[in-house]
Each structure stands twice: as C-alpha cells, then as structure tokens.
N, CA, C, O and the ligand as a Tripos MOL2 file, in Angstrom:
@<TRIPOS>MOLECULE
protein
  301   299    76     0     0
PROTEIN
NO_CHARGES

@<TRIPOS>ATOM
      1 N         -17.2770    0.2320   -5.1110 N.3       1 MET1
      2 CA        -16.3880    1.3820   -5.0110 C.3       1 MET1
      3 C         -16.0360    1.6470   -3.5450 C.2       1 MET1
      4 O         -16.8930    1.5730   -2.6640 O.2       1 MET1
      5 N         -14.8140    1.9440   -3.3150 N.am      2 GLU2
      6 CA        -14.3710    2.1820   -1.9480 C.3       2 GLU2
      7 C         -14.7160    3.6010   -1.5050 C.2       2 GLU2
      8 O         -14.4950    4.5750   -2.2250 O.2       2 GLU2
      9 N         -15.2520    3.6800   -0.3250 N.am      3 THR3
     10 CA        -15.6280    4.9850    0.2140 C.3       3 THR3
     11 C         -14.7870    5.2810    1.4400 C.2       3 THR3
     12 O         -14.7350    4.4850    2.3770 O.2       3 THR3
     13 N         -14.1420    6.4030    1.4290 N.am      4 ILE4
     14 CA        -13.3490    6.7880    2.5840 C.3       4 ILE4
     15 C         -14.1610    7.7400    3.4510 C.2       4 ILE4
     16 O         -14.6070    8.7960    3.0020 O.2       4 ILE4
     17 N         -14.3400    7.3400    4.6980 N.am      5 ILE5
     18 CA        -15.0950    8.2090    5.5990 C.3       5 ILE5
     19 C         -14.2630    8.4900    6.8420 C.2       5 ILE5
     20 O         -13.4330    7.6820    7.2600 O.2       5 ILE5
     21 N         -14.5080    9.6310    7.4030 N.am      6 ALA6
     22 CA        -13.8050   10.0310    8.6140 C.3       6 ALA6
     23 C         -14.5170    9.4310    9.8150 C.2       6 ALA6
     24 O         -15.7190    9.6230    9.9970 O.2       6 ALA6
     25 N         -13.7660    8.7040   10.6330 N.am      7 ALA7
     26 CA        -14.3450    8.0830   11.8150 C.3       7 ALA7
     27 C         -13.6390    8.5950   13.0650 C.2       7 ALA7
     28 O         -12.4200    8.7650   13.0800 O.2       7 ALA7
     29 N         -14.4130    8.8350   14.0950 N.am      8 CYS8
     30 CA        -13.8450    9.3260   15.3400 C.3       8 CYS8
     31 C         -13.2310    8.1730   16.1310 C.2       8 CYS8
     32 O         -13.8690    7.1380   16.3220 O.2       8 CYS8
     33 N         -12.0210    8.3500   16.5810 N.am      9 CYS9
     34 CA        -11.3150    7.3090   17.3360 C.3       9 CYS9
     35 C         -11.9750    7.0450   18.6900 C.2       9 CYS9
     36 O         -11.8520    5.9450   19.2310 O.2       9 CYS9
     37 N         -12.6600    8.0200   19.2330 N.am     10 PHE10
     38 CA        -13.2010    7.8750   20.5820 C.3      10 PHE10
     39 C         -14.6130    7.3070   20.5750 C.2      10 PHE10
     40 O         -14.8630    6.2600   21.1720 O.2      10 PHE10
     41 N         -15.5330    7.9820   19.9090 N.am     11 CYS11
     42 CA        -16.9290    7.5580   19.9880 C.3      11 CYS11
     43 C         -17.3440    6.7080   18.8010 C.2      11 CYS11
     44 O         -18.4770    6.2280   18.7550 O.2      11 CYS11
     45 N         -16.4520    6.5130   17.8380 N.am     12 LYS12
     46 CA        -16.6940    5.6510   16.6760 C.3      12 LYS12
     47 C         -17.7610    6.1820   15.7230 C.2      12 LYS12
     48 O         -18.2020    5.4780   14.8150 O.2      12 LYS12
     49 N         -18.1620    7.4090   15.9350 N.am     13 ASN13
     50 CA        -19.0870    8.0010   14.9830 C.3      13 ASN13
     51 C         -18.3460    8.3570   13.6990 C.2      13 ASN13
     52 O         -17.1280    8.5350   13.6970 O.2      13 ASN13
     53 N         -19.0870    8.4540   12.6280 N.am     14 VAL14
     54 CA        -18.4730    8.8100   11.3510 C.3      14 VAL14
     55 C         -19.0840   10.1010   10.8330 C.2      14 VAL14
     56 O         -20.2050   10.4620   11.1940 O.2      14 VAL14
     57 N         -18.3490   10.7790   10.0000 N.am     15 ARG15
     58 CA        -18.8290   12.0600    9.5010 C.3      15 ARG15
     59 C         -19.7500   11.8470    8.3170 C.2      15 ARG15
     60 O         -19.3920   11.2000    7.3320 O.2      15 ARG15
     61 N         -20.9180   12.3940    8.4310 N.am     16 ASP16
     62 CA        -21.8870   12.3380    7.3560 C.3      16 ASP16
     63 C         -21.9490   13.7120    6.7230 C.2      16 ASP16
     64 O         -22.6320   14.6130    7.2080 O.2      16 ASP16
     65 N         -21.2370   13.8460    5.6560 N.am     17 GLY17
     66 CA        -21.2170   15.1390    4.9940 C.3      17 GLY17
     67 C         -20.3310   15.0220    3.7820 C.2      17 GLY17
     68 O         -19.3550   14.2720    3.8040 O.2      17 GLY17
     69 N         -20.6350   15.7250    2.7450 N.am     18 LEU18
     70 CA        -19.8350   15.6370    1.5400 C.3      18 LEU18
     71 C         -18.5230   16.3790    1.7290 C.2      18 LEU18
     72 O         -18.5070   17.5010    2.2350 O.2      18 LEU18
     73 N         -17.4190   15.7540    1.3200 N.am     19 PRO19
     74 CA        -16.1210   16.4090    1.4650 C.3      19 PRO19
     75 C         -16.0340   17.6720    0.6250 C.2      19 PRO19
     76 O         -15.4020   18.6530    1.0190 O.2      19 PRO19
     77 N         -16.6740   17.6400   -0.5350 N.am     20 LYS20
     78 CA        -16.6080   18.8000   -1.4120 C.3      20 LYS20
     79 C         -17.9240   19.5600   -1.3990 C.2      20 LYS20
     80 O         -18.9990   18.9600   -1.4070 O.2      20 LYS20
     81 N         -17.8330   20.8590   -1.3810 N.am     21 GLY21
     82 CA        -19.0190   21.6850   -1.5180 C.3      21 GLY21
     83 C         -19.8880   21.7580   -0.2860 C.2      21 GLY21
     84 O         -20.9310   22.4110   -0.2940 O.2      21 GLY21
     85 N         -19.4660   21.0910    0.7760 N.am     22 SER22
     86 CA        -20.2630   21.1910    1.9880 C.3      22 SER22
     87 C         -19.6430   22.2380    2.8910 C.2      22 SER22
     88 O         -18.4340   22.4680    2.8640 O.2      22 SER22
     89 N         -20.4670   22.8520    3.6680 N.am     23 ASP23
     90 CA        -19.9200   23.8450    4.5730 C.3      23 ASP23
     91 C         -19.7860   23.2440    5.9610 C.2      23 ASP23
     92 O         -20.6640   22.5200    6.4310 O.2      23 ASP23
     93 N         -18.6910   23.5520    6.5950 N.am     24 GLY24
     94 CA        -18.4740   23.0990    7.9580 C.3      24 GLY24
     95 C         -18.1430   21.6240    8.0360 C.2      24 GLY24
     96 O         -17.5940   21.0400    7.1020 O.2      24 GLY24
     97 N         -18.4770   21.0490    9.1390 N.am     25 GLU25
     98 CA        -18.0440   19.7110    9.4880 C.3      25 GLU25
     99 C         -19.0140   18.6260    9.0630 C.2      25 GLU25
    100 O         -18.6680   17.4450    9.0880 O.2      25 GLU25
    101 N         -20.2100   19.0010    8.6780 N.am     26 GLY26
    102 CA        -21.2260   17.9890    8.4800 C.3      26 GLY26
    103 C         -21.7040   17.5150    9.8360 C.2      26 GLY26
    104 O         -21.4260   18.1430   10.8570 O.2      26 GLY26
    105 N         -22.4230   16.4060    9.8430 N.am     27 SER27
    106 CA        -22.8770   15.8960   11.1300 C.3      27 SER27
    107 C         -22.2080   14.5490   11.3750 C.2      27 SER27
    108 O         -21.7710   13.8710   10.4450 O.2      27 SER27
    109 N         -22.1410   14.1850   12.6430 N.am     28 TRP28
    110 CA        -21.4810   12.9370   13.0020 C.3      28 TRP28
    111 C         -22.5200   11.9300   13.4500 C.2      28 TRP28
    112 O         -23.3170   12.1990   14.3490 O.2      28 TRP28
    113 N         -22.5050   10.7830   12.8240 N.am     29 VAL29
    114 CA        -23.5260    9.7800   13.1090 C.3      29 VAL29
    115 C         -22.8760    8.4350   13.3960 C.2      29 VAL29
    116 O         -21.7030    8.2100   13.0980 O.2      29 VAL29
    117 N         -23.6580    7.5630   13.9740 N.am     30 ASN30
    118 CA        -23.2520    6.1920   14.2130 C.3      30 ASN30
    119 C         -22.9290    5.4900   12.8860 C.2      30 ASN30
    120 O         -23.5930    5.7270   11.8770 O.2      30 ASN30
    121 N         -21.9200    4.6380   12.8940 N.am     31 LEU31
    122 CA        -21.5060    3.9580   11.6740 C.3      31 LEU31
    123 C         -22.6320    3.1210   11.0710 C.2      31 LEU31
    124 O         -22.8030    3.0930    9.8520 O.2      31 LEU31
    125 N         -23.3910    2.4460   11.9150 N.am     32 GLN32
    126 CA        -24.5070    1.6320   11.4170 C.3      32 GLN32
    127 C         -25.5570    2.5040   10.7410 C.2      32 GLN32
    128 O         -26.1210    2.1410    9.7090 O.2      32 GLN32
    129 N         -25.8020    3.6490   11.3410 N.am     33 THR33
    130 CA        -26.7600    4.5890   10.7710 C.3      33 THR33
    131 C         -26.2870    5.0560    9.4050 C.2      33 THR33
    132 O         -27.0610    5.1570    8.4530 O.2      33 THR33
    133 N         -25.0090    5.3330    9.3390 N.am     34 TYR34
    134 CA        -24.4110    5.8210    8.0960 C.3      34 TYR34
    135 C         -24.5070    4.7760    6.9950 C.2      34 TYR34
    136 O         -24.8740    5.0750    5.8590 O.2      34 TYR34
    137 N         -24.1700    3.5460    7.3560 N.am     35 ARG35
    138 CA        -24.2020    2.4630    6.3650 C.3      35 ARG35
    139 C         -25.6180    2.2090    5.8730 C.2      35 ARG35
    140 O         -25.8450    1.9600    4.6890 O.2      35 ARG35
    141 N         -26.5570    2.2750    6.7940 N.am     36 ALA36
    142 CA        -27.9510    2.0590    6.4100 C.3      36 ALA36
    143 C         -28.4360    3.1650    5.4850 C.2      36 ALA36
    144 O         -29.1560    2.9120    4.5190 O.2      36 ALA36
    145 N         -28.0380    4.3750    5.7860 N.am     37 LYS37
    146 CA        -28.4780    5.5250    5.0070 C.3      37 LYS37
    147 C         -27.9730    5.4600    3.5720 C.2      37 LYS37
    148 O         -28.7030    5.7520    2.6250 O.2      37 LYS37
    149 N         -26.7080    5.0690    3.4300 N.am     38 TYR38
    150 CA        -26.1160    5.0760    2.0900 C.3      38 TYR38
    151 C         -26.0080    3.6790    1.4850 C.2      38 TYR38
    152 O         -25.4390    3.5010    0.4080 O.2      38 TYR38
    153 N         -26.5600    2.6940    2.1870 N.am     39 GLN39
    154 CA        -26.5480    1.3210    1.6840 C.3      39 GLN39
    155 C         -25.1260    0.8610    1.3740 C.2      39 GLN39
    156 O         -24.8530    0.3160    0.3050 O.2      39 GLN39
    157 N         -24.2450    1.0850    2.3100 N.am     40 LEU40
    158 CA        -22.8560    0.7490    2.0880 C.3      40 LEU40
    159 C         -22.5040   -0.5710    2.7450 C.2      40 LEU40
    160 O         -22.9470   -0.8740    3.8530 O.2      40 LEU40
    161 N         -21.7080   -1.3410    2.0460 N.am     41 ASP41
    162 CA        -21.2070   -2.5800    2.6150 C.3      41 ASP41
    163 C         -19.9540   -2.2680    3.4080 C.2      41 ASP41
    164 O         -19.1510   -1.4200    3.0190 O.2      41 ASP41
    165 N         -19.7990   -2.9570    4.5130 N.am     42 GLU42
    166 CA        -18.6550   -2.6980    5.3850 C.3      42 GLU42
    167 C         -17.3260   -2.8550    4.6470 C.2      42 GLU42
    168 O         -16.3570   -2.1500    4.9310 O.2      42 GLU42
    169 N         -17.2950   -3.7930    3.6950 N.am     43 ARG43
    170 CA        -16.0490   -4.0460    2.9500 C.3      43 ARG43
    171 C         -15.6640   -2.8730    2.0570 C.2      43 ARG43
    172 O         -14.4980   -2.7020    1.7010 O.2      43 ARG43
    173 N         -16.6530   -2.0740    1.7030 N.am     44 ASP44
    174 CA        -16.3690   -0.9470    0.8130 C.3      44 ASP44
    175 C         -15.9370    0.2990    1.5580 C.2      44 ASP44
    176 O         -15.5760    1.3110    0.9580 O.2      44 ASP44
    177 N         -15.9800    0.2060    2.8760 N.am     45 LEU45
    178 CA        -15.6620    1.3880    3.6610 C.3      45 LEU45
    179 C         -14.2090    1.4030    4.0930 C.2      45 LEU45
    180 O         -13.6650    0.4080    4.5720 O.2      45 LEU45
    181 N         -13.6170    2.5270    3.9150 N.am     46 LYS46
    182 CA        -12.2710    2.7150    4.4180 C.3      46 LYS46
    183 C         -12.3420    3.8470    5.4320 C.2      46 LYS46
    184 O         -12.7040    4.9750    5.0970 O.2      46 LYS46
    185 N         -11.9960    3.5360    6.6670 N.am     47 LEU47
    186 CA        -12.1240    4.5400    7.7150 C.3      47 LEU47
    187 C         -10.8420    5.3420    7.8460 C.2      47 LEU47
    188 O          -9.7430    4.7980    7.9580 O.2      47 LEU47
    189 N         -11.0190    6.6260    7.8280 N.am     48 SER48
    190 CA         -9.9130    7.5210    8.0780 C.3      48 SER48
    191 C         -10.0770    8.0350    9.5010 C.2      48 SER48
    192 O         -11.0430    8.7360    9.8030 O.2      48 SER48
    193 N          -9.1520    7.6950   10.3620 N.am     49 HIS49
    194 CA         -9.3650    7.9940   11.7750 C.3      49 HIS49
    195 C          -9.0370    9.4290   12.1330 C.2      49 HIS49
    196 O          -7.9690    9.9610   11.8300 O.2      49 HIS49
    197 N          -9.9990   10.0150   12.7850 N.am     50 THR50
    198 CA         -9.8700   11.3990   13.1810 C.3      50 THR50
    199 C         -10.6640   11.5980   14.4690 C.2      50 THR50
    200 O         -10.9990   10.6180   15.1360 O.2      50 THR50
    201 N         -10.9680   12.8230   14.8290 N.am     51 TYR51
    202 CA        -11.7310   13.0930   16.0330 C.3      51 TYR51
    203 C         -12.8950   13.9940   15.6870 C.2      51 TYR51
    204 O         -12.7420   14.9780   14.9630 O.2      51 TYR51
    205 N         -14.0550   13.6530   16.2070 N.am     52 CYS52
    206 CA        -15.2080   14.5040   15.9540 C.3      52 CYS52
    207 C         -15.0940   15.7570   16.8330 C.2      52 CYS52
    208 O         -14.3530   15.7600   17.8160 O.2      52 CYS52
    209 N         -15.8200   16.8070   16.4830 N.am     53 PRO53
    210 CA        -15.6880   18.0670   17.2360 C.3      53 PRO53
    211 C         -15.9670   17.9030   18.7300 C.2      53 PRO53
    212 O         -15.3080   18.5340   19.5570 O.2      53 PRO53
    213 N         -16.9330   17.0640   19.0760 N.am     54 ASP54
    214 CA        -17.2520   16.8500   20.4930 C.3      54 ASP54
    215 C         -16.0820   16.2340   21.2340 C.2      54 ASP54
    216 O         -15.6960   16.7060   22.3040 O.2      54 ASP54
    217 N         -15.5200   15.1830   20.6650 N.am     55 CYS55
    218 CA        -14.4040   14.5070   21.3300 C.3      55 CYS55
    219 C         -13.1540   15.3670   21.2880 C.2      55 CYS55
    220 O         -12.3260   15.3320   22.1980 O.2      55 CYS55
    221 N         -13.0300   16.1320   20.2290 N.am     56 MET56
    222 CA        -11.8900   17.0340   20.1490 C.3      56 MET56
    223 C         -11.9040   18.0040   21.3240 C.2      56 MET56
    224 O         -10.8710   18.3120   21.9180 O.2      56 MET56
    225 N         -13.1050   18.4730   21.6380 N.am     57 LYS57
    226 CA        -13.2510   19.3730   22.7770 C.3      57 LYS57
    227 C         -12.9960   18.6360   24.0870 C.2      57 LYS57
    228 O         -12.2730   19.1130   24.9620 O.2      57 LYS57
    229 N         -13.6080   17.4650   24.1940 N.am     58 ARG58
    230 CA        -13.5630   16.7070   25.4330 C.3      58 ARG58
    231 C         -12.1690   16.1780   25.7460 C.2      58 ARG58
    232 O         -11.7480   16.1560   26.9030 O.2      58 ARG58
    233 N         -11.4650   15.7580   24.7150 N.am     59 TYR59
    234 CA        -10.1890   15.0820   24.9570 C.3      59 TYR59
    235 C          -8.9820   15.8850   24.5120 C.2      59 TYR59
    236 O          -7.8680   15.3720   24.4050 O.2      59 TYR59
    237 N          -9.2330   17.1400   24.2590 N.am     60 ARG60
    238 CA         -8.1530   17.9870   23.7610 C.3      60 ARG60
    239 C          -6.8980   17.8850   24.6190 C.2      60 ARG60
    240 O          -5.7830   17.8130   24.1020 O.2      60 ARG60
    241 N          -7.0920   17.8800   25.9320 N.am     61 HIS61
    242 CA         -5.9450   17.8290   26.8400 C.3      61 HIS61
    243 C          -5.1650   16.5250   26.6950 C.2      61 HIS61
    244 O          -3.9700   16.4700   26.9870 O.2      61 HIS61
    245 N          -5.8570   15.4710   26.2390 N.am     62 LEU62
    246 CA         -5.1570   14.1990   26.0260 C.3      62 LEU62
    247 C          -4.4810   14.1520   24.6650 C.2      62 LEU62
    248 O          -3.4240   13.5450   24.4910 O.2      62 LEU62
    249 N          -5.1210   14.8100   23.7060 N.am     63 LEU63
    250 CA         -4.6480   14.7320   22.3350 C.3      63 LEU63
    251 C          -3.3860   15.5390   22.0940 C.2      63 LEU63
    252 O          -2.4950   15.1470   21.3410 O.2      63 LEU63
    253 N          -3.3480   16.6420   22.7420 N.am     64 PHE64
    254 CA         -2.2250   17.5240   22.4840 C.3      64 PHE64
    255 C          -1.4840   17.8600   23.7650 C.2      64 PHE64
    256 O          -2.0010   18.5520   24.6430 O.2      64 PHE64
    257 N          -0.3020   17.3730   23.8500 N.am     65 SER65
    258 CA          0.5530   17.8460   24.9260 C.3      65 SER65
    259 C           1.6090   18.6880   24.2340 C.2      65 SER65
    260 O           2.0450   18.3750   23.1250 O.2      65 SER65
    261 N           1.9980   19.7150   24.8740 N.am     66 THR66
    262 CA          2.9180   20.6060   24.1890 C.3      66 THR66
    263 C           4.3570   20.2400   24.4950 C.2      66 THR66
    264 O           4.7180   19.9540   25.6370 O.2      66 THR66
    265 N           5.1430   20.2540   23.4860 N.am     67 THR67
    266 CA          6.5600   19.9620   23.6350 C.3      67 THR67
    267 C           7.2880   21.2060   24.1350 C.2      67 THR67
    268 O           6.7080   22.2860   24.2450 O.2      67 THR67
    269 N           8.5410   21.0310   24.4270 N.am     68 ALA68
    270 CA          9.3380   22.1270   24.9830 C.3      68 ALA68
    271 C           9.3590   23.3490   24.0650 C.2      68 ALA68
    272 O           9.3810   24.4880   24.5310 O.2      68 ALA68
    273 N           9.3520   23.0990   22.7660 N.am     69 ASP69
    274 CA          9.3870   24.2440   21.8470 C.3      69 ASP69
    275 C           7.9890   24.7540   21.4960 C.2      69 ASP69
    276 O           7.8320   25.6030   20.6180 O.2      69 ASP69
    277 N           6.9890   24.2360   22.1800 N.am     70 GLY70
    278 CA          5.6640   24.7910   22.0290 C.3      70 GLY70
    279 C           4.8310   24.2210   20.8950 C.2      70 GLY70
    280 O           3.7370   24.7120   20.6190 O.2      70 GLY70
    281 N           5.3370   23.1910   20.2370 N.am     71 HIS71
    282 CA          4.5550   22.5910   19.1700 C.3      71 HIS71
    283 C           3.5790   21.5560   19.7370 C.2      71 HIS71
    284 O           3.9050   20.7850   20.6390 O.2      71 HIS71
    285 N           2.3780   21.5730   19.1740 N.am     72 ALA72
    286 CA          1.3830   20.5880   19.5970 C.3      72 ALA72
    287 C           1.8090   19.2170   19.0890 C.2      72 ALA72
    288 O           2.2030   19.0580   17.9340 O.2      72 ALA72
    289 N           1.7210   18.2460   19.9640 N.am     73 LEU73
    290 CA          2.1700   16.9110   19.6160 C.3      73 LEU73
    291 C           0.9750   15.9490   19.6670 C.2      73 LEU73
    292 O           0.4650   15.6570   20.7480 O.2      73 LEU73
    293 N           0.5350   15.4650   18.5240 N.am     74 PRO74
    294 CA         -0.5920   14.5240   18.5570 C.3      74 PRO74
    295 C          -0.1900   13.2430   19.2800 C.2      74 PRO74
    296 O           0.9380   12.7700   19.1430 O.2      74 PRO74
    297 N          -1.1000   12.7000   20.0320 N.am     75 LEU75
    298 CA         -0.8300   11.5000   20.8060 C.3      75 LEU75
    299 C          -0.4890   10.3240   19.8860 C.2      75 LEU75
    300 O          -0.2300    9.2200   20.3650 O.2      75 LEU75
    301 ZN        -16.1260   11.4280   18.8270 Zn       76 ZN76
@<TRIPOS>BOND
     1     1     2 1
     2     2     3 1
     3     3     4 2
     4     3     5 am
     5     5     6 1
     6     6     7 1
     7     7     8 2
     8     7     9 am
     9     9    10 1
    10    10    11 1
    11    11    12 2
    12    11    13 am
    13    13    14 1
    14    14    15 1
    15    15    16 2
    16    15    17 am
    17    17    18 1
    18    18    19 1
    19    19    20 2
    20    19    21 am
    21    21    22 1
    22    22    23 1
    23    23    24 2
    24    23    25 am
    25    25    26 1
    26    26    27 1
    27    27    28 2
    28    27    29 am
    29    29    30 1
    30    30    31 1
    31    31    32 2
    32    31    33 am
    33    33    34 1
    34    34    35 1
    35    35    36 2
    36    35    37 am
    37    37    38 1
    38    38    39 1
    39    39    40 2
    40    39    41 am
    41    41    42 1
    42    42    43 1
    43    43    44 2
    44    43    45 am
    45    45    46 1
    46    46    47 1
    47    47    48 2
    48    47    49 am
    49    49    50 1
    50    50    51 1
    51    51    52 2
    52    51    53 am
    53    53    54 1
    54    54    55 1
    55    55    56 2
    56    55    57 am
    57    57    58 1
    58    58    59 1
    59    59    60 2
    60    59    61 am
    61    61    62 1
    62    62    63 1
    63    63    64 2
    64    63    65 am
    65    65    66 1
    66    66    67 1
    67    67    68 2
    68    67    69 am
    69    69    70 1
    70    70    71 1
    71    71    72 2
    72    71    73 am
    73    73    74 1
    74    74    75 1
    75    75    76 2
    76    75    77 am
    77    77    78 1
    78    78    79 1
    79    79    80 2
    80    79    81 am
    81    81    82 1
    82    82    83 1
    83    83    84 2
    84    83    85 am
    85    85    86 1
    86    86    87 1
    87    87    88 2
    88    87    89 am
    89    89    90 1
    90    90    91 1
    91    91    92 2
    92    91    93 am
    93    93    94 1
    94    94    95 1
    95    95    96 2
    96    95    97 am
    97    97    98 1
    98    98    99 1
    99    99   100 2
   100    99   101 am
   101   101   102 1
   102   102   103 1
   103   103   104 2
   104   103   105 am
   105   105   106 1
   106   106   107 1
   107   107   108 2
   108   107   109 am
   109   109   110 1
   110   110   111 1
   111   111   112 2
   112   111   113 am
   113   113   114 1
   114   114   115 1
   115   115   116 2
   116   115   117 am
   117   117   118 1
   118   118   119 1
   119   119   120 2
   120   119   121 am
   121   121   122 1
   122   122   123 1
   123   123   124 2
   124   123   125 am
   125   125   126 1
   126   126   127 1
   127   127   128 2
   128   127   129 am
   129   129   130 1
   130   130   131 1
   131   131   132 2
   132   131   133 am
   133   133   134 1
   134   134   135 1
   135   135   136 2
   136   135   137 am
   137   137   138 1
   138   138   139 1
   139   139   140 2
   140   139   141 am
   141   141   142 1
   142   142   143 1
   143   143   144 2
   144   143   145 am
   145   145   146 1
   146   146   147 1
   147   147   148 2
   148   147   149 am
   149   149   150 1
   150   150   151 1
   151   151   152 2
   152   151   153 am
   153   153   154 1
   154   154   155 1
   155   155   156 2
   156   155   157 am
   157   157   158 1
   158   158   159 1
   159   159   160 2
   160   159   161 am
   161   161   162 1
   162   162   163 1
   163   163   164 2
   164   163   165 am
   165   165   166 1
   166   166   167 1
   167   167   168 2
   168   167   169 am
   169   169   170 1
   170   170   171 1
   171   171   172 2
   172   171   173 am
   173   173   174 1
   174   174   175 1
   175   175   176 2
   176   175   177 am
   177   177   178 1
   178   178   179 1
   179   179   180 2
   180   179   181 am
   181   181   182 1
   182   182   183 1
   183   183   184 2
   184   183   185 am
   185   185   186 1
   186   186   187 1
   187   187   188 2
   188   187   189 am
   189   189   190 1
   190   190   191 1
   191   191   192 2
   192   191   193 am
   193   193   194 1
   194   194   195 1
   195   195   196 2
   196   195   197 am
   197   197   198 1
   198   198   199 1
   199   199   200 2
   200   199   201 am
   201   201   202 1
   202   202   203 1
   203   203   204 2
   204   203   205 am
   205   205   206 1
   206   206   207 1
   207   207   208 2
   208   207   209 am
   209   209   210 1
   210   210   211 1
   211   211   212 2
   212   211   213 am
   213   213   214 1
   214   214   215 1
   215   215   216 2
   216   215   217 am
   217   217   218 1
   218   218   219 1
   219   219   220 2
   220   219   221 am
   221   221   222 1
   222   222   223 1
   223   223   224 2
   224   223   225 am
   225   225   226 1
   226   226   227 1
   227   227   228 2
   228   227   229 am
   229   229   230 1
   230   230   231 1
   231   231   232 2
   232   231   233 am
   233   233   234 1
   234   234   235 1
   235   235   236 2
   236   235   237 am
   237   237   238 1
   238   238   239 1
   239   239   240 2
   240   239   241 am
   241   241   242 1
   242   242   243 1
   243   243   244 2
   244   243   245 am
   245   245   246 1
   246   246   247 1
   247   247   248 2
   248   247   249 am
   249   249   250 1
   250   250   251 1
   251   251   252 2
   252   251   253 am
   253   253   254 1
   254   254   255 1
   255   255   256 2
   256   255   257 am
   257   257   258 1
   258   258   259 1
   259   259   260 2
   260   259   261 am
   261   261   262 1
   262   262   263 1
   263   263   264 2
   264   263   265 am
   265   265   266 1
   266   266   267 1
   267   267   268 2
   268   267   269 am
   269   269   270 1
   270   270   271 1
   271   271   272 2
   272   271   273 am
   273   273   274 1
   274   274   275 1
   275   275   276 2
   276   275   277 am
   277   277   278 1
   278   278   279 1
   279   279   280 2
   280   279   281 am
   281   281   282 1
   282   282   283 1
   283   283   284 2
   284   283   285 am
   285   285   286 1
   286   286   287 1
   287   287   288 2
   288   287   289 am
   289   289   290 1
   290   290   291 1
   291   291   292 2
   292   291   293 am
   293   293   294 1
   294   294   295 1
   295   295   296 2
   296   295   297 am
   297   297   298 1
   298   298   299 1
   299   299   300 2
@<TRIPOS>SUBSTRUCTURE
     1 MET1         2 RESIDUE 1 A MET
     2 GLU2         6 RESIDUE 1 A GLU
     3 THR3        10 RESIDUE 1 A THR
     4 ILE4        14 RESIDUE 1 A ILE
     5 ILE5        18 RESIDUE 1 A ILE
     6 ALA6        22 RESIDUE 1 A ALA
     7 ALA7        26 RESIDUE 1 A ALA
     8 CYS8        30 RESIDUE 1 A CYS
     9 CYS9        34 RESIDUE 1 A CYS
    10 PHE10       38 RESIDUE 1 A PHE
    11 CYS11       42 RESIDUE 1 A CYS
    12 LYS12       46 RESIDUE 1 A LYS
    13 ASN13       50 RESIDUE 1 A ASN
    14 VAL14       54 RESIDUE 1 A VAL
    15 ARG15       58 RESIDUE 1 A ARG
    16 ASP16       62 RESIDUE 1 A ASP
    17 GLY17       66 RESIDUE 1 A GLY
    18 LEU18       70 RESIDUE 1 A LEU
    19 PRO19       74 RESIDUE 1 A PRO
    20 LYS20       78 RESIDUE 1 A LYS
    21 GLY21       82 RESIDUE 1 A GLY
    22 SER22       86 RESIDUE 1 A SER
    23 ASP23       90 RESIDUE 1 A ASP
    24 GLY24       94 RESIDUE 1 A GLY
    25 GLU25       98 RESIDUE 1 A GLU
    26 GLY26      102 RESIDUE 1 A GLY
    27 SER27      106 RESIDUE 1 A SER
    28 TRP28      110 RESIDUE 1 A TRP
    29 VAL29      114 RESIDUE 1 A VAL
    30 ASN30      118 RESIDUE 1 A ASN
    31 LEU31      122 RESIDUE 1 A LEU
    32 GLN32      126 RESIDUE 1 A GLN
    33 THR33      130 RESIDUE 1 A THR
    34 TYR34      134 RESIDUE 1 A TYR
    35 ARG35      138 RESIDUE 1 A ARG
    36 ALA36      142 RESIDUE 1 A ALA
    37 LYS37      146 RESIDUE 1 A LYS
    38 TYR38      150 RESIDUE 1 A TYR
    39 GLN39      154 RESIDUE 1 A GLN
    40 LEU40      158 RESIDUE 1 A LEU
    41 ASP41      162 RESIDUE 1 A ASP
    42 GLU42      166 RESIDUE 1 A GLU
    43 ARG43      170 RESIDUE 1 A ARG
    44 ASP44      174 RESIDUE 1 A ASP
    45 LEU45      178 RESIDUE 1 A LEU
    46 LYS46      182 RESIDUE 1 A LYS
    47 LEU47      186 RESIDUE 1 A LEU
    48 SER48      190 RESIDUE 1 A SER
    49 HIS49      194 RESIDUE 1 A HIS
    50 THR50      198 RESIDUE 1 A THR
    51 TYR51      202 RESIDUE 1 A TYR
    52 CYS52      206 RESIDUE 1 A CYS
    53 PRO53      210 RESIDUE 1 A PRO
    54 ASP54      214 RESIDUE 1 A ASP
    55 CYS55      218 RESIDUE 1 A CYS
    56 MET56      222 RESIDUE 1 A MET
    57 LYS57      226 RESIDUE 1 A LYS
    58 ARG58      230 RESIDUE 1 A ARG
    59 TYR59      234 RESIDUE 1 A TYR
    60 ARG60      238 RESIDUE 1 A ARG
    61 HIS61      242 RESIDUE 1 A HIS
    62 LEU62      246 RESIDUE 1 A LEU
    63 LEU63      250 RESIDUE 1 A LEU
    64 PHE64      254 RESIDUE 1 A PHE
    65 SER65      258 RESIDUE 1 A SER
    66 THR66      262 RESIDUE 1 A THR
    67 THR67      266 RESIDUE 1 A THR
    68 ALA68      270 RESIDUE 1 A ALA
    69 ASP69      274 RESIDUE 1 A ASP
    70 GLY70      278 RESIDUE 1 A GLY
    71 HIS71      282 RESIDUE 1 A HIS
    72 ALA72      286 RESIDUE 1 A ALA
    73 LEU73      290 RESIDUE 1 A LEU
    74 PRO74      294 RESIDUE 1 A PRO
    75 LEU75      298 RESIDUE 1 A LEU
    76 ZN76       301 GROUP 0 **** ****
C-alpha cells in the first residue's frame, strides 16, 4: 500500500503523525527512522514535499517574497 508522507524540502525530515485525529503537527523525524519505525519499504512511500516548522521559521524569508499586491509568493 502506498503511503503518502510529508517531507521537508530542506532538512529531509518527514512528519511522523497521523493526518487524522492528531493534534498539531506531529513530530518530524529522519526518513530512515520513520521507515524503520513503521517497517515501510522505500517503494511504498510517496513524499509530499513541504516544510517542517523549524525550516519554515528559518527559511521563511526565502520561501515567501511578497509581490507588489502583497500576496505571499511561494518560491
Ligand atoms: Zn525541515
């Protein structure tokens, strides 16, 4: 079965947390750690690229530059 997980574009960590019924962001762990924990094969993983809260904070200035009309523009 294919598993879609959120992976951070910067630090390559993945989100360990249930999409449904979980509160907040869950925790972000190394991909190898995640695979070992859930016994997942790399072929079954589908990475959805996003940014973890740490990198979002750290790279916010890179991620969002504001356009003339004030809308945030993802890089
Ligand atoms: Zn990150």
